[in-house]
Residue frames relative to the residue before (quaternion, step in Angstrom):
aa qw qx qy qz dx dy dz
M 1.0000 0.0000 0.0000 0.0000 0.00 0.00 0.00
S 0.3914 -0.7144 0.5267 0.2429 3.60 -0.80 1.01
I 0.6490 -0.5227 0.3616 0.4181 3.57 -1.23 0.35
N 0.6407 0.5149 -0.3425 0.4551 3.62 1.00 -0.69
E 0.6385 0.5048 -0.3209 0.4843 3.58 1.04 -0.72
K 0.6397 0.5257 -0.3208 0.4599 3.58 1.04 -0.80
I 0.6379 0.5216 -0.3238 0.4650 3.57 1.00 -0.79
K 0.6764 0.4820 -0.2940 0.4731 3.58 0.89 -0.90
E 0.6679 0.5049 -0.2947 0.4606 3.58 1.09 -0.68
L 0.8389 0.2797 -0.0813 0.4597 3.58 0.84 -1.00
H 0.6627 0.5185 -0.3228 0.4333 3.61 1.10 -0.53
P 0.4067 -0.7487 0.4606 0.2489 3.64 -0.59 1.06
C 0.6720 0.4850 -0.3079 0.4673 3.62 1.18 -0.36
F 0.7444 0.3740 -0.2188 0.5080 3.61 1.18 -0.28
G 0.7302 0.3440 -0.2224 0.5469 3.58 1.17 -0.46
M 0.4986 -0.6750 0.4687 0.2758 3.54 -1.30 0.19
K 0.4662 0.6709 -0.4643 0.3421 3.62 1.20 0.03
K 0.4068 -0.7710 0.4530 0.1866 3.57 -0.89 0.97
N 0.7212 0.4681 -0.2486 0.4461 3.60 1.16 -0.29
N 0.4752 0.6436 -0.4585 0.3870 3.57 1.16 0.53
G 0.2260 -0.8077 0.5364 0.0939 3.55 -0.89 0.99
R 0.1194 -0.7620 0.6306 0.0862 3.52 -1.38 0.26
I 0.1872 -0.7346 0.6312 0.1643 3.51 -1.35 0.26
H 0.2174 -0.7472 0.6150 0.1274 3.54 -1.01 0.88
L 0.2104 -0.7851 0.5754 0.0914 3.55 -0.85 1.02
P 0.2423 -0.8023 0.5295 0.1314 3.61 -0.48 1.15
V 0.1653 0.8282 -0.5115 0.1584 3.56 0.27 1.27
C 0.7064 0.4662 -0.2514 0.4695 3.60 1.23 -0.28
P 0.1761 -0.8481 0.4916 0.0895 3.62 -0.17 1.21
G 0.7850 0.3725 -0.1702 0.4648 3.61 0.99 -0.75
C 0.2014 -0.7683 0.5949 0.1235 3.54 -1.24 0.50
N 0.3441 -0.7583 0.5260 0.1727 3.55 -1.24 0.51
I 0.7084 0.3087 -0.2859 0.5666 3.56 1.24 0.37
E 0.3033 -0.7391 0.5740 0.1796 3.56 -1.24 0.49
C 0.1116 -0.7933 0.5981 0.0241 3.55 -0.30 1.31
N 0.4908 -0.7122 0.4250 0.2670 3.55 -0.87 0.92
F 0.6937 0.4318 -0.2856 0.5007 3.60 1.26 -0.17
C 0.6155 0.6102 -0.3182 0.3842 3.57 1.26 -0.27
D 0.0015 0.7752 -0.6298 0.0498 3.54 -0.96 1.00
R 0.1271 -0.8211 0.5544 0.0475 3.58 0.11 1.29
K 0.0469 0.8114 -0.5775 0.0768 3.55 -0.89 0.95
I 0.2917 -0.6780 0.6378 0.2199 3.50 -1.39 0.40
N 0.3749 0.7066 -0.5350 0.2719 3.58 -0.41 1.21
D 0.4839 -0.6689 0.4942 0.2724 3.53 -1.37 0.16
T 0.6537 0.5985 -0.2809 0.3682 3.59 1.23 -0.06
E 0.7517 0.4244 -0.2330 0.4478 3.59 0.94 -0.76
N 0.2534 -0.7856 0.5536 0.1105 3.54 -0.82 1.05
R 0.4856 0.6357 -0.4486 0.3985 3.56 0.25 1.31
P 0.6084 -0.5096 0.4369 0.4235 3.57 -1.26 0.27
G 0.7288 0.4133 -0.3098 0.4494 3.54 -1.17 0.60
V 0.7096 0.4001 -0.2439 0.5262 3.58 1.28 -0.03
A 0.0785 0.7626 -0.6398 0.0538 3.55 -1.12 0.81
S 0.5158 -0.6490 0.4613 0.3162 3.56 -1.19 0.44
T 0.7914 0.0261 -0.0044 0.6108 3.56 1.25 -0.35
I 0.3405 -0.6800 0.5902 0.2708 3.56 -1.34 0.11
L 0.2566 -0.7810 0.5564 0.1206 3.56 -0.77 1.08
T 0.4066 -0.6221 0.5906 0.3145 3.52 -1.33 0.32
P 0.6517 -0.5006 0.3720 0.4317 3.61 -1.16 0.31
D 0.6556 0.5101 -0.3240 0.4528 3.62 0.92 -0.80
E 0.6427 0.5189 -0.3213 0.4631 3.59 0.97 -0.81
S 0.6112 0.5943 -0.3493 0.3889 3.57 1.05 -0.73
V 0.6057 0.5638 -0.3609 0.4301 3.59 1.03 -0.70
D 0.6683 0.4843 -0.2971 0.4802 3.59 0.93 -0.87
V 0.6325 0.5393 -0.3280 0.4490 3.57 1.01 -0.81
V 0.6505 0.5046 -0.3212 0.4681 3.60 0.93 -0.83
G 0.6339 0.5343 -0.3324 0.4497 3.59 0.97 -0.78
R 0.6576 0.4948 -0.3053 0.4792 3.59 0.97 -0.85
A 0.6531 0.5351 -0.3184 0.4310 3.55 0.95 -0.88
I 0.6684 0.4995 -0.3060 0.4584 3.60 0.91 -0.88
Q 0.6158 0.5361 -0.3483 0.4605 3.59 1.06 -0.66
L 0.7024 0.4552 -0.2611 0.4809 3.57 0.98 -0.84
C 0.8055 0.0955 -0.0051 0.5848 3.58 1.03 -0.82
P 0.1952 -0.8265 0.5187 0.0992 3.61 0.10 1.26
D 0.5965 0.5800 -0.3632 0.4194 3.61 1.23 -0.26
I 0.4640 0.6537 -0.4635 0.3775 3.59 1.26 0.14
H 0.0318 -0.8161 0.5760 -0.0352 3.56 -0.68 1.15
V 0.7451 0.3630 -0.1715 0.5326 3.57 1.29 -0.34
V 0.1417 -0.7267 0.6642 0.1032 3.54 -1.10 0.84
G 0.0461 -0.8175 0.5739 -0.0172 3.55 -0.63 1.15
I 0.1201 -0.7467 0.6458 0.1047 3.55 -1.21 0.54
A 0.0839 0.8174 -0.5517 0.1429 3.53 -0.55 1.26
G 0.8348 -0.1487 0.0692 0.5256 3.55 0.92 0.78
P 0.4224 0.0869 -0.8044 -0.4086 1.40 -2.31 -1.07
G 0.6950 0.4096 -0.2751 0.5230 3.62 1.13 -0.55
D 0.6933 -0.4532 0.3238 0.4572 3.58 -1.20 -0.31
T 0.5236 -0.6921 0.4199 0.2655 3.55 -0.98 0.93
L 0.7343 0.3945 -0.2398 0.4978 3.59 1.15 -0.43
A 0.4914 0.6693 -0.4268 0.3582 3.60 1.27 0.05
S 0.7536 0.1471 -0.1202 0.6292 3.57 1.33 -0.21
N 0.5820 -0.5817 0.4302 0.3711 3.59 -1.29 -0.09
R 0.4288 0.7599 -0.4303 0.2314 3.59 1.27 -0.14
A 0.6633 0.5023 -0.3212 0.4523 3.61 0.92 -0.80
I 0.6731 0.4886 -0.3020 0.4658 3.57 0.87 -0.93
E 0.6394 0.5119 -0.3267 0.4716 3.59 0.98 -0.78
T 0.6412 0.5235 -0.3216 0.4597 3.58 0.99 -0.81
F 0.6739 0.4934 -0.3031 0.4589 3.58 0.86 -0.90
R 0.6144 0.5400 -0.3600 0.4487 3.59 1.03 -0.65
L 0.6606 0.4917 -0.2982 0.4826 3.58 1.00 -0.82
I 0.6499 0.5135 -0.3146 0.4637 3.58 0.96 -0.84
R 0.6267 0.5494 -0.3351 0.4394 3.58 1.01 -0.80
Q 0.6557 0.5112 -0.3061 0.4637 3.57 1.06 -0.75
E 0.7605 0.3998 -0.1993 0.4713 3.58 0.89 -0.97
H 0.8025 0.1296 -0.0325 0.5815 3.59 1.05 -0.76
P 0.0517 -0.8687 0.4916 0.0320 3.60 0.58 1.10
D 0.6474 0.5436 -0.3303 0.4197 3.62 1.14 -0.43
L 0.5843 0.5976 -0.3782 0.3980 3.59 1.18 -0.32
L 0.4556 -0.6609 0.5239 0.2850 3.55 -1.07 0.77
K 0.2715 -0.7591 0.5753 0.1385 3.56 -1.05 0.83
C 0.0156 -0.8149 0.5747 -0.0735 3.54 -0.60 1.24
M 0.0518 -0.8095 0.5846 -0.0160 3.58 -0.89 0.93
S 0.1759 -0.7453 0.6304 0.1272 3.55 -1.20 0.66
T 0.0326 0.8044 -0.5904 0.0570 3.57 -1.01 0.80
N 0.4958 -0.6234 0.5045 0.3331 3.55 -1.25 0.39
G 0.5062 -0.7188 0.3692 0.3014 3.59 1.29 -0.11
L 0.4162 0.7241 -0.4734 0.2798 3.60 1.21 -0.06
L 0.7871 0.2708 -0.1353 0.5374 3.59 0.96 -0.87
L 0.3682 0.7737 -0.4676 0.2172 3.59 1.22 0.11
A 0.6610 0.5178 -0.3296 0.4317 3.60 0.85 -0.86
E 0.7466 0.4106 -0.2416 0.4643 3.59 0.85 -0.90
R 0.7294 0.3738 -0.2483 0.5164 3.61 1.20 -0.26
A 0.3406 0.7764 -0.4758 0.2343 3.59 1.27 0.16
D 0.6532 0.5232 -0.3281 0.4380 3.59 0.91 -0.85
E 0.6195 0.5363 -0.3432 0.4590 3.60 1.06 -0.69
L 0.6698 0.4941 -0.2986 0.4670 3.57 0.96 -0.86
I 0.6408 0.5153 -0.3246 0.4674 3.56 1.01 -0.76
E 0.6512 0.5027 -0.3091 0.4770 3.59 0.98 -0.86
L 0.6387 0.5352 -0.3132 0.4556 3.55 1.08 -0.75
G 0.4008 -0.7159 0.4783 0.3134 3.57 1.12 -0.60
I 0.1736 0.7910 -0.5648 0.1584 3.59 1.01 0.75
D 0.3427 -0.7798 0.4951 0.1713 3.58 -0.85 0.96
S 0.8048 -0.0186 0.0263 0.5927 3.57 0.95 -0.80
L 0.1427 -0.7947 0.5898 0.0172 3.50 -1.13 0.78
T 0.1357 -0.7623 0.6271 0.0853 3.55 -1.04 0.85
V 0.0943 -0.7875 0.6088 0.0155 3.56 -0.86 1.03
T 0.2928 -0.7551 0.5614 0.1703 3.59 -0.82 0.99
V 0.0329 0.7867 -0.6096 0.0916 3.56 -0.53 1.27
N 0.1067 -0.8549 0.5071 0.0242 3.58 -0.24 1.24
A 0.7822 -0.0323 -0.0173 0.6220 3.58 1.30 -0.07
V 0.2111 -0.7496 0.6063 0.1610 3.55 -1.25 0.45
D 0.5768 0.4842 -0.3826 0.5353 3.55 1.33 0.39
P 0.4482 -0.7301 0.4358 0.2760 3.63 -0.49 1.12
K 0.6389 0.5318 -0.3427 0.4377 3.61 1.00 -0.71
I 0.6552 0.4816 -0.3058 0.4951 3.58 1.09 -0.68
L 0.6763 0.5010 -0.3063 0.4447 3.58 0.85 -0.93
A 0.6066 0.5744 -0.3574 0.4177 3.60 1.06 -0.65
Q 0.6322 0.5105 -0.3305 0.4801 3.59 1.23 -0.36
I 0.7007 0.4485 -0.2466 0.4971 3.58 1.27 -0.39
V 0.7635 0.2134 -0.1058 0.6003 3.57 1.03 -0.85
S 0.2901 -0.8035 0.4951 0.1584 3.58 -0.49 1.16
S 0.8060 -0.0903 0.0780 0.5798 3.61 1.06 -0.67
I 0.1878 -0.7439 0.6266 0.1371 3.53 -1.37 0.27
Y 0.2557 -0.7170 0.6210 0.1871 3.55 -1.31 0.39
W 0.1352 0.8150 -0.5349 0.1770 3.55 -0.31 1.27
R 0.8542 -0.0431 -0.0264 0.5175 3.52 -0.83 1.12
G 0.7506 -0.4539 0.2020 0.4357 3.52 0.89 1.06
K 0.7144 0.3978 -0.2437 0.5216 3.56 1.25 0.16
K 0.3650 -0.7104 0.5576 0.2263 3.56 -1.15 0.66
Y 0.0845 -0.7709 0.6308 0.0239 3.54 -0.99 0.97
A 0.1301 -0.8016 0.5816 0.0468 3.57 -1.08 0.67
G 0.8194 0.3166 -0.1999 0.4340 3.51 -1.38 0.21
V 0.8351 -0.1734 0.1465 0.5011 3.54 -1.15 -0.72
E 0.6036 0.5610 -0.3584 0.4387 3.61 1.04 -0.71
A 0.6573 0.4932 -0.3013 0.4837 3.58 0.94 -0.89
A 0.6598 0.5281 -0.3114 0.4345 3.57 0.92 -0.91
K 0.6366 0.5295 -0.3352 0.4494 3.60 0.97 -0.80
I 0.6533 0.5076 -0.3124 0.4668 3.58 0.95 -0.88
L 0.6820 0.5042 -0.2956 0.4397 3.56 0.84 -1.00
I 0.6642 0.5046 -0.3131 0.4541 3.60 0.85 -0.91
K 0.6589 0.5065 -0.3146 0.4587 3.60 0.87 -0.91
N 0.6854 0.4860 -0.2943 0.4553 3.57 0.88 -0.93
Q 0.6286 0.5350 -0.3403 0.4502 3.59 1.03 -0.71
L 0.7156 0.4447 -0.2657 0.4687 3.58 0.75 -0.99
D 0.6331 0.5057 -0.3311 0.4836 3.60 1.02 -0.75
G 0.6492 0.5300 -0.3142 0.4460 3.58 1.01 -0.81
I 0.6350 0.5134 -0.3320 0.4722 3.57 0.97 -0.81
R 0.6478 0.5118 -0.3229 0.4627 3.60 0.91 -0.85
S 0.6608 0.5328 -0.3120 0.4267 3.58 0.95 -0.88
V 0.7206 0.4199 -0.2729 0.4795 3.61 0.80 -0.90
K 0.6124 0.5491 -0.3659 0.4355 3.60 1.09 -0.51
R 0.5467 0.5973 -0.4104 0.4196 3.60 1.16 -0.35
A 0.7070 0.3845 -0.2446 0.5408 3.57 1.25 -0.46
D 0.5011 -0.6999 0.3872 0.3302 3.57 1.31 0.36
V 0.2646 0.7364 -0.5627 0.2668 3.59 1.01 0.79
T 0.4269 -0.6883 0.5212 0.2688 3.59 -0.97 0.84
V 0.0910 -0.8274 0.5541 -0.0084 3.59 -0.68 1.12
K 0.0864 -0.7481 0.6569 0.0383 3.53 -1.00 0.98
V 0.2053 -0.7618 0.6017 0.1241 3.58 -1.03 0.76
N 0.1968 -0.7544 0.6171 0.1066 3.56 -0.99 0.92
T 0.0258 -0.7601 0.6482 0.0376 3.54 -1.15 0.70
V 0.3072 -0.7179 0.5939 0.1936 3.56 -0.91 0.93
L 0.2894 -0.7820 0.5324 0.1457 3.56 -0.59 1.17
I 0.0213 -0.7916 0.6071 -0.0654 3.55 -0.59 1.27
P 0.3877 -0.7812 0.4226 0.2468 3.61 -0.08 1.24
E 0.7164 0.4628 -0.2702 0.4467 3.60 0.88 -0.86
I 0.7675 0.3904 -0.1850 0.4735 3.60 1.15 -0.45
N 0.8617 0.0813 -0.0092 0.5008 3.62 0.56 -1.08
R 0.3075 0.7823 -0.4999 0.2086 3.61 1.21 0.25
N 0.7619 0.3675 -0.2040 0.4928 3.63 0.89 -0.87
H 0.6038 0.5698 -0.3247 0.4531 3.54 1.34 0.24
I 0.4241 0.7526 -0.4351 0.2538 3.59 1.28 -0.16
K 0.6454 0.5203 -0.3384 0.4452 3.60 0.90 -0.83
D 0.6492 0.5207 -0.3207 0.4522 3.59 0.97 -0.81
I 0.6442 0.5069 -0.3224 0.4735 3.59 0.98 -0.83
A 0.6736 0.5105 -0.3020 0.4409 3.57 0.81 -1.02
Q 0.6593 0.5015 -0.3112 0.4658 3.58 0.94 -0.85
A 0.6784 0.5061 -0.3007 0.4396 3.61 0.88 -0.93
V 0.7097 0.4403 -0.2842 0.4709 3.60 0.82 -0.90
S 0.6003 0.5422 -0.3633 0.4622 3.59 1.12 -0.56
E 0.6659 0.4937 -0.3014 0.4711 3.57 0.95 -0.86
A 0.6402 0.5116 -0.3218 0.4742 3.59 1.16 -0.56
G 0.6435 -0.5636 0.3045 0.4191 3.59 1.26 -0.26
A 0.4088 0.7241 -0.4791 0.2811 3.62 1.22 -0.03
D 0.4122 -0.7411 0.4897 0.2025 3.56 -1.08 0.81
M 0.8168 0.0770 0.0268 0.5711 3.57 1.04 -0.76
Y 0.2195 -0.7782 0.5827 0.0814 3.54 -1.20 0.69
N 0.0936 -0.8017 0.5903 0.0002 3.55 -0.90 0.99
I 0.1559 -0.7866 0.5938 0.0653 3.59 -0.67 1.11
I 0.1289 -0.8102 0.5716 0.0115 3.55 -0.64 1.21
P 0.3796 -0.7377 0.5022 0.2439 3.63 -0.72 0.95
L 0.4549 -0.6701 0.5217 0.2680 3.54 -1.00 0.86
I 0.1380 -0.6847 0.7002 0.1478 3.51 -1.29 0.62
P 0.4208 -0.7603 0.4241 0.2550 3.58 -0.33 1.20
Q 0.2794 0.7241 -0.5956 0.2069 3.55 -0.89 1.02
H 0.7675 0.3394 -0.2640 0.4754 3.54 -1.37 0.03
K 0.8277 -0.2012 0.1347 0.5062 3.65 -0.91 -0.79
L 0.6967 0.4135 -0.2719 0.5193 3.58 1.26 -0.25
A 0.2446 0.7876 -0.5232 0.2149 3.57 1.11 0.65
Y 0.6234 0.5551 -0.3386 0.4341 3.59 1.19 -0.46
C 0.5941 0.5850 -0.3632 0.4159 3.59 1.22 -0.35
T 0.4404 -0.6832 0.5159 0.2705 3.55 -1.27 0.37
E 0.5059 -0.6170 0.5027 0.3327 3.54 -1.19 0.55
P 0.4682 -0.6846 0.4633 0.3122 3.63 -0.80 0.87
S 0.4583 -0.6777 0.5072 0.2710 3.53 -1.07 0.78
C 0.6699 -0.4727 0.3750 0.4326 3.56 -1.29 0.21
D 0.6449 0.5207 -0.3263 0.4544 3.59 1.01 -0.77
E 0.6462 0.5116 -0.3210 0.4665 3.59 1.01 -0.78
I 0.6461 0.5077 -0.3208 0.4710 3.60 0.96 -0.82
Y 0.6486 0.5200 -0.3143 0.4584 3.57 0.93 -0.91
A 0.6765 0.4940 -0.3002 0.4563 3.58 0.87 -0.94
A 0.6430 0.5183 -0.3234 0.4620 3.58 0.99 -0.81
R 0.6484 0.5114 -0.3186 0.4654 3.58 0.97 -0.80
Q 0.6358 0.5263 -0.3297 0.4582 3.57 1.00 -0.79
E 0.6486 0.5139 -0.3133 0.4658 3.57 1.00 -0.80
A 0.6764 0.5003 -0.2931 0.4542 3.57 0.91 -0.92
E 0.6400 0.5766 -0.3222 0.3926 3.55 1.05 -0.81
E 0.5092 0.6242 -0.4288 0.4090 3.59 1.24 -0.13
Y 0.7823 0.3452 -0.1455 0.4977 3.57 1.18 -0.61
I 0.8224 0.0659 0.0498 0.5629 3.60 1.06 -0.70
D 0.5682 -0.5732 0.4555 0.3756 3.58 -1.18 0.52
V 0.2331 -0.7943 0.5528 0.0958 3.57 -0.91 0.96
F 0.3485 -0.7238 0.5737 0.1599 3.52 -0.97 1.06
R 0.1204 -0.8593 0.4970 0.0073 3.60 -0.69 1.06
H 0.7319 0.4285 -0.2535 0.4652 3.64 1.14 0.03
C 0.1730 0.8106 -0.5359 0.1607 3.59 1.00 0.84
Q 0.2748 -0.7796 0.5480 0.1278 3.58 -0.99 0.95
R 0.3537 -0.7661 0.4739 0.2520 3.62 1.31 0.05
C 0.0577 0.8744 -0.4765 0.0709 3.54 0.81 1.12
R 0.5469 -0.5745 0.5042 0.3416 3.52 -1.31 0.51
A 0.6029 -0.5708 0.4219 0.3643 3.55 -1.29 0.32
D 0.7405 0.3222 -0.2283 0.5438 3.61 1.28 -0.06
A 0.2497 0.7914 -0.5190 0.2049 3.59 1.12 0.64
V 0.0375 -0.7812 0.6232 -0.0038 3.56 -1.13 0.75
G 0.7014 0.4646 -0.3364 0.4231 3.58 -0.88 0.90
I 0.6711 -0.4647 0.3867 0.4291 3.54 -1.24 -0.57
P 0.4702 -0.7023 0.4443 0.2971 3.62 -0.56 1.07
G 0.8215 0.2212 -0.1889 0.4904 3.52 -0.95 0.95
Q 0.6978 0.3703 -0.2605 0.5551 3.56 1.31 -0.05
R 0.8154 -0.2329 0.1576 0.5061 3.61 -0.95 -0.76
D 0.2045 -0.7591 0.6078 0.1124 3.56 -1.05 0.85
F 0.2498 -0.8042 0.5306 0.0962 3.56 -0.86 1.04
A 0.3073 0.7978 -0.4839 0.1871 3.59 1.22 0.23
E 0.6186 0.5616 -0.3571 0.4177 3.58 0.99 -0.77
Q 0.7048 0.4469 -0.2674 0.4817 3.58 0.91 -0.92
V 0.6856 0.5053 -0.2965 0.4321 3.57 0.90 -0.92
Y 0.7771 0.3153 -0.1667 0.5186 3.55 0.86 -0.99
Q 0.3634 -0.7825 0.4447 0.2406 3.56 1.40 0.04
K 0.5794 0.5107 -0.4123 0.4832 3.53 0.98 0.95
R 0.4800 -0.6571 0.5019 0.2932 3.56 -1.12 0.65
L 0.1430 -0.7883 0.5951 0.0632 3.58 -0.78 1.07
N 0.0331 -0.7805 0.6239 -0.0232 3.56 -0.64 1.14
L 0.0950 -0.8903 0.4450 0.0180 3.52 0.29 1.34
K 0.0726 -0.7400 0.6635 0.0832 3.50 -1.22 0.65
D 0.5273 -0.6941 0.4133 0.2633 3.55 -1.09 0.68
T 0.2809 0.6999 -0.6162 0.2270 3.55 -0.31 1.32
F 0.1630 -0.8226 0.5415 0.0590 3.56 -1.18 0.32
S 0.1362 0.7151 -0.6841 0.0451 3.45 -1.28 0.70
H 0.1416 -0.7965 0.5783 0.1054 3.58 -1.11 0.37
G 0.0859 -0.8345 0.5442 0.0092 3.56 -0.58 1.16
């Protein structure tokens, strides 16, 4: 079985089988961009990306994965998706190296905002990353500047359209770089009706041309600096997906998982047992 076939067979975000599990390891505390909808937190209550009940060290993660597999043998994927960005520090890559030694059969999945993807692509390829998700919310700098207020890149802070130009270039260059090694790439876009609703076709076309395999449209829940925006309706999400599908395969069953999710999406979650903390979840969302 090729790695792409294995991903489609076992990865709950790329295949359609309902009984495949994953574990997210919350090892990355910091981020290098400021999204206007993102509110990263350490808590036990919010059921959304960008939230975890704790931050693990890479060494602790190995033990956590072992406990998770004992509780849920259907776990086939180890993912790292925050709470901060996975490439803003070395913690995610160090964690995956340890996991590769102890659990070589598990698929390695990473999510990133893509700011450092182009310059760290070779590290990910050497690591043997199997699948990668990149959040691309616009490919027009004027639109992205309304979503991302600033970035921290190469020791300097950039803001506005200047920041957006750097981020967009690095995201698309990064996708091209990892696709040269045939890494499976999914792109996430947060759908914000007031800002990028009429821009979805452009994003889908650009990321498809860069080599992305799949596209995922995530509805905004208004909060933080975009609290004034409206949540997209089901009709708006459907229409956006139809537009994107002209250029790229569209993913339609996202569960908007926490950064410390464990188990089978949409079914039983084992985070309480694995992380040994009580999770009392309420339904809110942000994506960083």
